[in-house]
TORKOL-4160 file (C-alpha; in steps of 0.2 Angstrom, whole numbers, padded with zeros to 4 digits, m for minus):
429
<pt num="1" X="0024" Y="m0198" Z="m0288"/>
<pt num="2" X="0008" Y="m0189" Z="m0294"/>
<pt num="3" X="0004" Y="m0184" Z="m0276"/>
<pt num="4" X="0019" Y="m0173" Z="m0272"/>
<pt num="5" X="0015" Y="m0158" Z="m0283"/>
<pt num="6" X="m0002" Y="m0158" Z="m0275"/>
<pt num="7" X="0004" Y="m0159" Z="m0257"/>
<pt num="8" X="0017" Y="m0145" Z="m0259"/>
<pt num="9" X="0004" Y="m0134" Z="m0267"/>
<pt num="10" X="m0009" Y="m0138" Z="m0253"/>
<pt num="11" X="0004" Y="m0133" Z="m0240"/>
<pt num="12" X="0009" Y="m0118" Z="m0249"/>
<pt num="13" X="m0009" Y="m0112" Z="m0250"/>
<pt num="14" X="m0012" Y="m0115" Z="m0232"/>
<pt num="15" X="0004" Y="m0105" Z="m0228"/>
<pt num="16" X="m0002" Y="m0091" Z="m0238"/>
<pt num="17" X="m0019" Y="m0091" Z="m0230"/>
<pt num="18" X="m0011" Y="m0091" Z="m0213"/>
<pt num="19" X="0000" Y="m0076" Z="m0217"/>
<pt num="20" X="m0015" Y="m0067" Z="m0224"/>
<pt num="21" X="m0025" Y="m0071" Z="m0208"/>
<pt num="22" X="m0012" Y="m0066" Z="m0196"/>
<pt num="23" X="m0010" Y="m0049" Z="m0205"/>
<pt num="24" X="m0028" Y="m0046" Z="m0204"/>
<pt num="25" X="m0028" Y="m0050" Z="m0185"/>
<pt num="26" X="m0014" Y="m0038" Z="m0181"/>
<pt num="27" X="m0022" Y="m0023" Z="m0189"/>
<pt num="28" X="m0025" Y="m0005" Z="m0184"/>
<pt num="29" X="m0044" Y="m0004" Z="m0184"/>
<pt num="30" X="m0052" Y="0013" Z="m0182"/>
<pt num="31" X="m0069" Y="0018" Z="m0177"/>
<pt num="32" X="m0078" Y="0025" Z="m0192"/>
<pt num="33" X="m0096" Y="0028" Z="m0188"/>
<pt num="34" X="m0099" Y="0046" Z="m0184"/>
<pt num="35" X="m0115" Y="0042" Z="m0175"/>
<pt num="36" X="m0108" Y="0030" Z="m0163"/>
<pt num="37" X="m0114" Y="0013" Z="m0160"/>
<pt num="38" X="m0110" Y="m0005" Z="m0154"/>
<pt num="39" X="m0092" Y="m0011" Z="m0153"/>
<pt num="40" X="m0096" Y="m0028" Z="m0159"/>
<pt num="41" X="m0103" Y="m0022" Z="m0176"/>
<pt num="42" X="m0090" Y="m0024" Z="m0189"/>
<pt num="43" X="m0098" Y="m0010" Z="m0201"/>
<pt num="44" X="m0093" Y="0003" Z="m0187"/>
<pt num="45" X="m0075" Y="0000" Z="m0190"/>
<pt num="46" X="m0062" Y="0004" Z="m0204"/>
<pt num="47" X="m0058" Y="m0009" Z="m0210"/>
<pt num="48" X="m0074" Y="m0017" Z="m0208"/>
<pt num="49" X="m0070" Y="m0030" Z="m0194"/>
<pt num="50" X="m0072" Y="m0030" Z="m0175"/>
<pt num="51" X="m0055" Y="m0028" Z="m0167"/>
<pt num="52" X="m0048" Y="m0044" Z="m0160"/>
<pt num="53" X="m0035" Y="m0050" Z="m0147"/>
<pt num="54" X="m0021" Y="m0045" Z="m0158"/>
<pt num="55" X="m0028" Y="m0029" Z="m0165"/>
<pt num="56" X="m0026" Y="m0011" Z="m0161"/>
<pt num="57" X="m0042" Y="m0002" Z="m0159"/>
<pt num="58" X="m0043" Y="0017" Z="m0162"/>
<pt num="59" X="m0056" Y="0028" Z="m0155"/>
<pt num="60" X="m0054" Y="0046" Z="m0161"/>
<pt num="61" X="m0071" Y="0052" Z="m0165"/>
<pt num="62" X="m0081" Y="0062" Z="m0153"/>
<pt num="63" X="m0095" Y="0049" Z="m0152"/>
<pt num="64" X="m0101" Y="0036" Z="m0140"/>
<pt num="65" X="m0095" Y="0018" Z="m0142"/>
<pt num="66" X="m0104" Y="0004" Z="m0132"/>
<pt num="67" X="m0096" Y="m0012" Z="m0127"/>
<pt num="68" X="m0111" Y="m0023" Z="m0124"/>
<pt num="69" X="m0103" Y="m0040" Z="m0121"/>
<pt num="70" X="m0086" Y="m0045" Z="m0114"/>
<pt num="71" X="m0072" Y="m0043" Z="m0127"/>
<pt num="72" X="m0053" Y="m0043" Z="m0129"/>
<pt num="73" X="m0042" Y="m0032" Z="m0139"/>
<pt num="74" X="m0023" Y="m0031" Z="m0142"/>
<pt num="75" X="m0021" Y="m0012" Z="m0139"/>
<pt num="76" X="m0032" Y="0003" Z="m0138"/>
<pt num="77" X="m0030" Y="0022" Z="m0142"/>
<pt num="78" X="m0044" Y="0033" Z="m0134"/>
<pt num="79" X="m0042" Y="0051" Z="m0138"/>
<pt num="80" X="m0060" Y="0057" Z="m0140"/>
<pt num="81" X="m0078" Y="0052" Z="m0137"/>
<pt num="82" X="m0085" Y="0040" Z="m0124"/>
<pt num="83" X="m0081" Y="0022" Z="m0121"/>
<pt num="84" X="m0096" Y="0015" Z="m0111"/>
<pt num="85" X="m0107" Y="m0001" Z="m0110"/>
<pt num="86" X="m0111" Y="m0015" Z="m0098"/>
<pt num="87" X="m0097" Y="m0027" Z="m0105"/>
<pt num="88" X="m0079" Y="m0029" Z="m0100"/>
<pt num="89" X="m0066" Y="m0023" Z="m0112"/>
<pt num="90" X="m0049" Y="m0032" Z="m0109"/>
<pt num="91" X="m0033" Y="m0024" Z="m0116"/>
<pt num="92" X="m0019" Y="m0036" Z="m0118"/>
<pt num="93" X="m0006" Y="m0023" Z="m0123"/>
<pt num="94" X="m0006" Y="m0004" Z="m0121"/>
<pt num="95" X="m0021" Y="0007" Z="m0119"/>
<pt num="96" X="m0016" Y="0025" Z="m0122"/>
<pt num="97" X="m0029" Y="0037" Z="m0114"/>
<pt num="98" X="m0025" Y="0054" Z="m0121"/>
<pt num="99" X="m0043" Y="0061" Z="m0122"/>
<pt num="100" X="m0062" Y="0057" Z="m0121"/>
<pt num="101" X="m0070" Y="0048" Z="m0106"/>
<pt num="102" X="m0075" Y="0031" Z="m0100"/>
<pt num="103" X="m0092" Y="0028" Z="m0091"/>
<pt num="104" X="m0106" Y="0015" Z="m0090"/>
<pt num="105" X="m0108" Y="0000" Z="m0079"/>
<pt num="106" X="m0095" Y="m0011" Z="m0087"/>
<pt num="107" X="m0076" Y="m0012" Z="m0084"/>
<pt num="108" X="m0060" Y="m0009" Z="m0093"/>
<pt num="109" X="m0047" Y="m0022" Z="m0089"/>
<pt num="110" X="m0029" Y="m0021" Z="m0091"/>
<pt num="111" X="m0021" Y="m0038" Z="m0092"/>
<pt num="112" X="m0005" Y="m0043" Z="m0083"/>
<pt num="113" X="0009" Y="m0037" Z="m0094"/>
<pt num="114" X="m0002" Y="m0024" Z="m0101"/>
<pt num="115" X="m0003" Y="m0005" Z="m0098"/>
<pt num="116" X="m0015" Y="0009" Z="m0096"/>
<pt num="117" X="m0006" Y="0026" Z="m0100"/>
<pt num="118" X="m0016" Y="0042" Z="m0094"/>
<pt num="119" X="m0007" Y="0057" Z="m0102"/>
<pt num="120" X="m0011" Y="0074" Z="m0110"/>
<pt num="121" X="m0015" Y="0091" Z="m0104"/>
<pt num="122" X="m0034" Y="0090" Z="m0103"/>
<pt num="123" X="m0044" Y="0081" Z="m0089"/>
<pt num="124" X="m0050" Y="0063" Z="m0091"/>
<pt num="125" X="m0068" Y="0059" Z="m0087"/>
<pt num="126" X="m0071" Y="0043" Z="m0078"/>
<pt num="127" X="m0089" Y="0040" Z="m0072"/>
<pt num="128" X="m0097" Y="0024" Z="m0064"/>
<pt num="129" X="m0085" Y="0012" Z="m0074"/>
<pt num="130" X="m0073" Y="0001" Z="m0066"/>
<pt num="131" X="m0054" Y="m0001" Z="m0071"/>
<pt num="132" X="m0047" Y="m0018" Z="m0066"/>
<pt num="133" X="m0028" Y="m0016" Z="m0067"/>
<pt num="134" X="m0017" Y="m0031" Z="m0067"/>
<pt num="135" X="m0003" Y="m0023" Z="m0077"/>
<pt num="136" X="0004" Y="m0005" Z="m0075"/>
<pt num="137" X="m0007" Y="0010" Z="m0074"/>
<pt num="138" X="0004" Y="0026" Z="m0077"/>
<pt num="139" X="m0004" Y="0043" Z="m0074"/>
<pt num="140" X="0004" Y="0060" Z="m0079"/>
<pt num="141" X="m0001" Y="0077" Z="m0085"/>
<pt num="142" X="m0019" Y="0079" Z="m0082"/>
<pt num="143" X="m0032" Y="0077" Z="m0068"/>
<pt num="144" X="m0045" Y="0063" Z="m0068"/>
<pt num="145" X="m0063" Y="0069" Z="m0065"/>
<pt num="146" X="m0075" Y="0055" Z="m0058"/>
<pt num="147" X="m0091" Y="0052" Z="m0050"/>
<pt num="148" X="m0105" Y="0039" Z="m0048"/>
<pt num="149" X="m0095" Y="0026" Z="m0039"/>
<pt num="150" X="m0081" Y="0025" Z="m0052"/>
<pt num="151" X="m0069" Y="0012" Z="m0046"/>
<pt num="152" X="m0050" Y="0007" Z="m0049"/>
<pt num="153" X="m0046" Y="m0010" Z="m0043"/>
<pt num="154" X="m0027" Y="m0011" Z="m0043"/>
<pt num="155" X="m0026" Y="m0030" Z="m0042"/>
<pt num="156" X="m0012" Y="m0041" Z="m0034"/>
<pt num="157" X="0004" Y="m0038" Z="m0045"/>
<pt num="158" X="m0004" Y="m0022" Z="m0053"/>
<pt num="159" X="0006" Y="m0006" Z="m0052"/>
<pt num="160" X="m0003" Y="0011" Z="m0052"/>
<pt num="161" X="0011" Y="0024" Z="m0055"/>
<pt num="162" X="0008" Y="0043" Z="m0051"/>
<pt num="163" X="0020" Y="0051" Z="m0062"/>
<pt num="164" X="0015" Y="0069" Z="m0059"/>
<pt num="165" X="0006" Y="0080" Z="m0048"/>
<pt num="166" X="m0012" Y="0077" Z="m0053"/>
<pt num="167" X="m0029" Y="0076" Z="m0044"/>
<pt num="168" X="m0043" Y="0063" Z="m0044"/>
<pt num="169" X="m0058" Y="0072" Z="m0040"/>
<pt num="170" X="m0077" Y="0067" Z="m0038"/>
<pt num="171" X="m0084" Y="0082" Z="m0047"/>
<pt num="172" X="m0096" Y="0072" Z="m0058"/>
<pt num="173" X="m0107" Y="0069" Z="m0042"/>
<pt num="174" X="m0115" Y="0053" Z="m0036"/>
<pt num="175" X="m0107" Y="0040" Z="m0026"/>
<pt num="176" X="m0088" Y="0044" Z="m0022"/>
<pt num="177" X="m0075" Y="0036" Z="m0032"/>
<pt num="178" X="m0066" Y="0021" Z="m0024"/>
<pt num="179" X="m0048" Y="0015" Z="m0025"/>
<pt num="180" X="m0045" Y="m0003" Z="m0020"/>
<pt num="181" X="m0027" Y="m0007" Z="m0020"/>
<pt num="182" X="m0020" Y="m0025" Z="m0018"/>
<pt num="183" X="m0004" Y="m0022" Z="m0028"/>
<pt num="184" X="0007" Y="m0006" Z="m0028"/>
<pt num="185" X="0002" Y="0012" Z="m0029"/>
<pt num="186" X="0017" Y="0023" Z="m0030"/>
<pt num="187" X="0022" Y="0041" Z="m0033"/>
<pt num="188" X="0037" Y="0042" Z="m0043"/>
<pt num="189" X="0036" Y="0059" Z="m0052"/>
<pt num="190" X="0032" Y="0077" Z="m0047"/>
<pt num="191" X="0039" Y="0085" Z="m0032"/>
<pt num="192" X="0022" Y="0093" Z="m0027"/>
<pt num="193" X="0006" Y="0084" Z="m0022"/>
<pt num="194" X="m0005" Y="0070" Z="m0030"/>
<pt num="195" X="m0022" Y="0071" Z="m0023"/>
<pt num="196" X="m0034" Y="0056" Z="m0022"/>
<pt num="197" X="m0051" Y="0063" Z="m0017"/>
<pt num="198" X="m0058" Y="0045" Z="m0016"/>
<pt num="199" X="m0062" Y="0031" Z="m0004"/>
<pt num="200" X="m0045" Y="0021" Z="m0002"/>
<pt num="201" X="m0044" Y="0003" Z="0004"/>
<pt num="202" X="m0026" Y="m0002" Z="0004"/>
<pt num="203" X="m0022" Y="m0021" Z="0005"/>
<pt num="204" X="m0006" Y="m0019" Z="m0004"/>
<pt num="205" X="0008" Y="m0006" Z="m0004"/>
<pt num="206" X="0007" Y="0013" Z="m0005"/>
<pt num="207" X="0025" Y="0019" Z="m0010"/>
<pt num="208" X="0028" Y="0038" Z="m0009"/>
<pt num="209" X="0045" Y="0040" Z="m0017"/>
<pt num="210" X="0044" Y="0058" Z="m0020"/>
<pt num="211" X="0032" Y="0073" Z="m0015"/>
<pt num="212" X="0016" Y="0071" Z="m0006"/>
<pt num="213" X="0001" Y="0059" Z="m0008"/>
<pt num="214" X="m0014" Y="0069" Z="m0001"/>
<pt num="215" X="m0029" Y="0057" Z="0003"/>
<pt num="216" X="m0044" Y="0068" Z="0006"/>
<pt num="217" X="m0059" Y="0056" Z="0003"/>
<pt num="218" X="m0070" Y="0052" Z="0017"/>
<pt num="219" X="m0061" Y="0036" Z="0023"/>
<pt num="220" X="m0044" Y="0028" Z="0021"/>
<pt num="221" X="m0040" Y="0010" Z="0027"/>
<pt num="222" X="m0023" Y="0003" Z="0028"/>
<pt num="223" X="m0028" Y="m0015" Z="0031"/>
<pt num="224" X="m0018" Y="m0028" Z="0040"/>
<pt num="225" X="m0010" Y="m0033" Z="0024"/>
<pt num="226" X="m0007" Y="m0015" Z="0019"/>
<pt num="227" X="0010" Y="m0006" Z="0019"/>
<pt num="228" X="0014" Y="0013" Z="0018"/>
<pt num="229" X="0032" Y="0016" Z="0014"/>
<pt num="230" X="0044" Y="0028" Z="0006"/>
<pt num="231" X="0053" Y="0044" Z="0008"/>
<pt num="232" X="0040" Y="0056" Z="0004"/>
<pt num="233" X="0024" Y="0063" Z="0013"/>
<pt num="234" X="0007" Y="0055" Z="0016"/>
<pt num="235" X="m0006" Y="0068" Z="0021"/>
<pt num="236" X="m0021" Y="0060" Z="0030"/>
<pt num="237" X="m0026" Y="0075" Z="0040"/>
<pt num="238" X="m0042" Y="0077" Z="0029"/>
<pt num="239" X="m0049" Y="0060" Z="0031"/>
<pt num="240" X="m0055" Y="0047" Z="0043"/>
<pt num="241" X="m0039" Y="0036" Z="0044"/>
<pt num="242" X="m0039" Y="0018" Z="0050"/>
<pt num="243" X="m0023" Y="0008" Z="0050"/>
<pt num="244" X="m0020" Y="m0010" Z="0055"/>
<pt num="245" X="m0005" Y="m0012" Z="0043"/>
<pt num="246" X="0014" Y="m0008" Z="0042"/>
<pt num="247" X="0024" Y="0008" Z="0040"/>
<pt num="248" X="0041" Y="0007" Z="0032"/>
<pt num="249" X="0050" Y="0023" Z="0031"/>
<pt num="250" X="0064" Y="0025" Z="0018"/>
<pt num="251" X="0068" Y="0020" Z="0000"/>
<pt num="252" X="0076" Y="0010" Z="0006"/>
<pt num="253" X="0083" Y="0021" Z="0020"/>
<pt num="254" X="0075" Y="0038" Z="0024"/>
<pt num="255" X="0061" Y="0048" Z="0032"/>
<pt num="256" X="0043" Y="0045" Z="0029"/>
<pt num="257" X="0031" Y="0060" Z="0035"/>
<pt num="258" X="0013" Y="0057" Z="0040"/>
<pt num="259" X="0003" Y="0073" Z="0041"/>
<pt num="260" X="m0011" Y="0071" Z="0053"/>
<pt num="261" X="m0013" Y="0058" Z="0067"/>
<pt num="262" X="m0007" Y="0041" Z="0067"/>
<pt num="263" X="m0020" Y="0029" Z="0075"/>
<pt num="264" X="m0010" Y="0013" Z="0074"/>
<pt num="265" X="m0019" Y="m0002" Z="0080"/>
<pt num="266" X="m0012" Y="m0017" Z="0090"/>
<pt num="267" X="m0012" Y="m0027" Z="0073"/>
<pt num="268" X="0000" Y="m0014" Z="0065"/>
<pt num="269" X="0019" Y="m0012" Z="0064"/>
<pt num="270" X="0032" Y="0001" Z="0062"/>
<pt num="271" X="0048" Y="m0006" Z="0054"/>
<pt num="272" X="0064" Y="0004" Z="0056"/>
<pt num="273" X="0081" Y="0000" Z="0048"/>
<pt num="274" X="0097" Y="0007" Z="0055"/>
<pt num="275" X="0113" Y="0009" Z="0043"/>
<pt num="276" X="0122" Y="0024" Z="0051"/>
<pt num="277" X="0120" Y="0039" Z="0062"/>
<pt num="278" X="0111" Y="0052" Z="0051"/>
<pt num="279" X="0092" Y="0053" Z="0053"/>
<pt num="280" X="0082" Y="0051" Z="0037"/>
<pt num="281" X="0098" Y="0048" Z="0027"/>
<pt num="282" X="0106" Y="0031" Z="0033"/>
<pt num="283" X="0094" Y="0027" Z="0047"/>
<pt num="284" X="0075" Y="0027" Z="0045"/>
<pt num="285" X="0064" Y="0040" Z="0053"/>
<pt num="286" X="0045" Y="0041" Z="0054"/>
<pt num="287" X="0038" Y="0059" Z="0057"/>
<pt num="288" X="0020" Y="0061" Z="0063"/>
<pt num="289" X="0014" Y="0079" Z="0063"/>
<pt num="290" X="0000" Y="0075" Z="0075"/>
<pt num="291" X="m0003" Y="0062" Z="0089"/>
<pt num="292" X="0004" Y="0045" Z="0087"/>
<pt num="293" X="m0004" Y="0030" Z="0095"/>
<pt num="294" X="0011" Y="0018" Z="0097"/>
<pt num="295" X="0002" Y="0001" Z="0097"/>
<pt num="296" X="0007" Y="m0015" Z="0089"/>
<pt num="297" X="0025" Y="m0019" Z="0085"/>
<pt num="298" X="0041" Y="m0010" Z="0083"/>
<pt num="299" X="0053" Y="m0020" Z="0073"/>
<pt num="300" X="0071" Y="m0013" Z="0072"/>
<pt num="301" X="0085" Y="m0020" Z="0061"/>
<pt num="302" X="0103" Y="m0016" Z="0057"/>
<pt num="303" X="0108" Y="m0015" Z="0038"/>
<pt num="304" X="0123" Y="m0012" Z="0027"/>
<pt num="305" X="0135" Y="m0020" Z="0040"/>
<pt num="306" X="0132" Y="m0005" Z="0052"/>
<pt num="307" X="0136" Y="m0009" Z="0071"/>
<pt num="308" X="0133" Y="0006" Z="0083"/>
<pt num="309" X="0144" Y="0009" Z="0098"/>
<pt num="310" X="0139" Y="0013" Z="0116"/>
<pt num="311" X="0131" Y="0030" Z="0118"/>
<pt num="312" X="0126" Y="0032" Z="0100"/>
<pt num="313" X="0107" Y="0037" Z="0099"/>
<pt num="314" X="0094" Y="0036" Z="0085"/>
<pt num="315" X="0078" Y="0047" Z="0085"/>
<pt num="316" X="0067" Y="0035" Z="0075"/>
<pt num="317" X="0050" Y="0042" Z="0078"/>
<pt num="318" X="0044" Y="0060" Z="0080"/>
<pt num="319" X="0027" Y="0066" Z="0084"/>
<pt num="320" X="0017" Y="0080" Z="0092"/>
<pt num="321" X="0011" Y="0069" Z="0106"/>
<pt num="322" X="0010" Y="0050" Z="0109"/>
<pt num="323" X="0000" Y="0037" Z="0118"/>
<pt num="324" X="0006" Y="0019" Z="0121"/>
<pt num="325" X="0023" Y="0010" Z="0122"/>
<pt num="326" X="0021" Y="m0003" Z="0108"/>
<pt num="327" X="0014" Y="m0021" Z="0112"/>
<pt num="328" X="0031" Y="m0029" Z="0106"/>
<pt num="329" X="0048" Y="m0023" Z="0101"/>
<pt num="330" X="0060" Y="m0034" Z="0092"/>
<pt num="331" X="0078" Y="m0031" Z="0086"/>
<pt num="332" X="0085" Y="m0022" Z="0101"/>
<pt num="333" X="0098" Y="m0036" Z="0106"/>
<pt num="334" X="0112" Y="m0032" Z="0094"/>
<pt num="335" X="0123" Y="m0046" Z="0100"/>
<pt num="336" X="0140" Y="m0046" Z="0108"/>
<pt num="337" X="0133" Y="m0038" Z="0124"/>
<pt num="338" X="0126" Y="m0022" Z="0115"/>
<pt num="339" X="0108" Y="m0017" Z="0116"/>
<pt num="340" X="0096" Y="m0003" Z="0110"/>
<pt num="341" X="0086" Y="0005" Z="0124"/>
<pt num="342" X="0071" Y="0015" Z="0119"/>
<pt num="343" X="0066" Y="0031" Z="0128"/>
<pt num="344" X="0048" Y="0038" Z="0125"/>
<pt num="345" X="0049" Y="0056" Z="0126"/>
<pt num="346" X="0036" Y="0070" Z="0124"/>
<pt num="347" X="0040" Y="0072" Z="0106"/>
<pt num="348" X="0050" Y="0057" Z="0100"/>
<pt num="349" X="0056" Y="0039" Z="0102"/>
<pt num="350" X="0075" Y="0038" Z="0104"/>
<pt num="351" X="0085" Y="0022" Z="0104"/>
<pt num="352" X="0101" Y="0023" Z="0114"/>
<pt num="353" X="0115" Y="0010" Z="0112"/>
<pt num="354" X="0121" Y="0002" Z="0128"/>
<pt num="355" X="0135" Y="m0010" Z="0131"/>
<pt num="356" X="0125" Y="m0020" Z="0144"/>
<pt num="357" X="0108" Y="m0028" Z="0145"/>
<pt num="358" X="0095" Y="m0017" Z="0154"/>
<pt num="359" X="0088" Y="m0024" Z="0170"/>
<pt num="360" X="0069" Y="m0025" Z="0172"/>
<pt num="361" X="0063" Y="m0014" Z="0185"/>
<pt num="362" X="0047" Y="m0016" Z="0196"/>
<pt num="363" X="0036" Y="m0002" Z="0201"/>
<pt num="364" X="0029" Y="m0002" Z="0219"/>
<pt num="365" X="0013" Y="m0012" Z="0219"/>
<pt num="366" X="m0004" Y="m0003" Z="0218"/>
<pt num="367" X="m0021" Y="m0008" Z="0224"/>
<pt num="368" X="m0033" Y="m0006" Z="0210"/>
<pt num="369" X="m0051" Y="0000" Z="0212"/>
<pt num="370" X="m0058" Y="m0018" Z="0209"/>
<pt num="371" X="m0046" Y="m0025" Z="0223"/>
<pt num="372" X="m0033" Y="m0032" Z="0211"/>
<pt num="373" X="m0014" Y="m0028" Z="0213"/>
<pt num="374" X="m0005" Y="m0020" Z="0199"/>
<pt num="375" X="0014" Y="m0019" Z="0195"/>
<pt num="376" X="0022" Y="m0010" Z="0181"/>
<pt num="377" X="0038" Y="m0017" Z="0174"/>
<pt num="378" X="0050" Y="m0005" Z="0164"/>
<pt num="379" X="0067" Y="m0007" Z="0156"/>
<pt num="380" X="0061" Y="m0023" Z="0147"/>
<pt num="381" X="0059" Y="m0017" Z="0129"/>
<pt num="382" X="0062" Y="m0030" Z="0117"/>
<pt num="383" X="0067" Y="m0043" Z="0130"/>
<pt num="384" X="0061" Y="m0060" Z="0135"/>
<pt num="385" X="0058" Y="m0061" Z="0153"/>
<pt num="386" X="0049" Y="m0073" Z="0165"/>
<pt num="387" X="0039" Y="m0067" Z="0180"/>
<pt num="388" X="0040" Y="m0079" Z="0195"/>
<pt num="389" X="0031" Y="m0080" Z="0212"/>
<pt num="390" X="0033" Y="m0088" Z="0229"/>
<pt num="391" X="0026" Y="m0088" Z="0246"/>
<pt num="392" X="0041" Y="m0096" Z="0255"/>
<pt num="393" X="0057" Y="m0091" Z="0245"/>
<pt num="394" X="0060" Y="m0110" Z="0243"/>
<pt num="395" X="0051" Y="m0114" Z="0227"/>
<pt num="396" X="0047" Y="m0101" Z="0213"/>
<pt num="397" X="0033" Y="m0104" Z="0201"/>
<pt num="398" X="0033" Y="m0096" Z="0184"/>
<pt num="399" X="0018" Y="m0084" Z="0182"/>
<pt num="400" X="0021" Y="m0079" Z="0164"/>
<pt num="401" X="0034" Y="m0078" Z="0150"/>
<pt num="402" X="0034" Y="m0062" Z="0139"/>
<pt num="403" X="0044" Y="m0062" Z="0122"/>
<pt num="404" X="0050" Y="m0046" Z="0113"/>
<pt num="405" X="0041" Y="m0036" Z="0126"/>
<pt num="406" X="0035" Y="m0018" Z="0123"/>
<pt num="407" X="0043" Y="m0004" Z="0133"/>
<pt num="408" X="0031" Y="m0006" Z="0148"/>
<pt num="409" X="0022" Y="m0021" Z="0155"/>
<pt num="410" X="0008" Y="m0020" Z="0167"/>
<pt num="411" X="0005" Y="m0036" Z="0178"/>
<pt num="412" X="m0012" Y="m0038" Z="0186"/>
<pt num="413" X="m0013" Y="m0049" Z="0201"/>
<pt num="414" X="m0031" Y="m0055" Z="0202"/>
<pt num="415" X="m0029" Y="m0069" Z="0215"/>
<pt num="416" X="m0022" Y="m0059" Z="0230"/>
<pt num="417" X="m0037" Y="m0065" Z="0240"/>
<pt num="418" X="m0029" Y="m0083" Z="0238"/>
<pt num="419" X="m0011" Y="m0078" Z="0241"/>
<pt num="420" X="m0012" Y="m0063" Z="0254"/>
<pt num="421" X="0007" Y="m0063" Z="0255"/>
<pt num="422" X="0016" Y="m0067" Z="0239"/>
<pt num="423" X="0033" Y="m0062" Z="0232"/>
<pt num="424" X="0037" Y="m0059" Z="0214"/>
<pt num="425" X="0053" Y="m0058" Z="0204"/>
<pt num="426" X="0059" Y="m0057" Z="0186"/>
<pt num="427" X="0071" Y="m0070" Z="0177"/>
<pt num="428" X="0079" Y="m0067" Z="0161"/>
<pt num="429" X="0083" Y="m0083" Z="0152"/>
């Protein structure tokens, strides 16, 4: 019986200590050393403690604060001075960057679920340092001036939201800034232009929902796992543009404009949705102001329960000129005996609705300079067909099968010396 008061008192003391400890850890801690210094020195802060994973750190003096070793903070307000150092500063919650600069060889990491908010009327300065964003980076109001290889790694699951018409420029000199995107970079605000004067490597999604994203760095890569989509404009006319990825016009339906040439590779794809008969409104349209290399895949699908009738047409791609006919086309067989047939004109690709299946057509054979025989098949876009051969009209051997064909197929016969007289036909399974 004598132990009960002691036990209750002990747990009360522990509870009181825990409350006190939690309140200290969830503090607003402000940089106080007017000469600058090391982040990890408690005496540099008010109150005199180093901000921890639950604390809010405030940098409002015009001094240099160096992060020498990796550390984590709950949130951060940077309104003045310079954040630098070789260490990585991880922000679990919100980092408000309204003034000052970040530089040095280290990194600022935004954790998943966290955010970096760049706002204010004056330019932000960002040199050499790396921003690793696994949360949400929202940018509005100001330009960002960079140099010396400053890098933004927008990681898988991360979002970089361009909320106004700003410029990321390389005016601090040195190596050009770099944007590596494995998440989503989107423009959601401003009807004008957001300009990125950086190297861009896109392994995620670039989603232009409004206005224009102008990419003016020396090189832009849309990799095989990259997607460019939306109902705005992407200007790649001032950069060396390489694309092995996808283009998806619309938001979800609409027109996506590419200013410049579109050098689509055989690994790429253009995805078009058709939900009505009005271009850029209820069916997708890709508009290329320059030359379009139509390689890779064209994927067409119907949405919103729409079923076109015979004779209806859809101008799905516009360009100044084009080369290629796509390597494969899918979605042209609408079922019920209806098909979409593509026409590759001088300035656009048009899909025409037919109430019958197009029949493959052989061109006359042609002797090639190396002695081989060449045929060209047309009217086979999006279809599966088998080419068969015979020397006696009694037995037909299958030479090849092509699935979801492009608009044109070139057949090269390299064994004509073995079969001096041979006949060919197509068969649609």
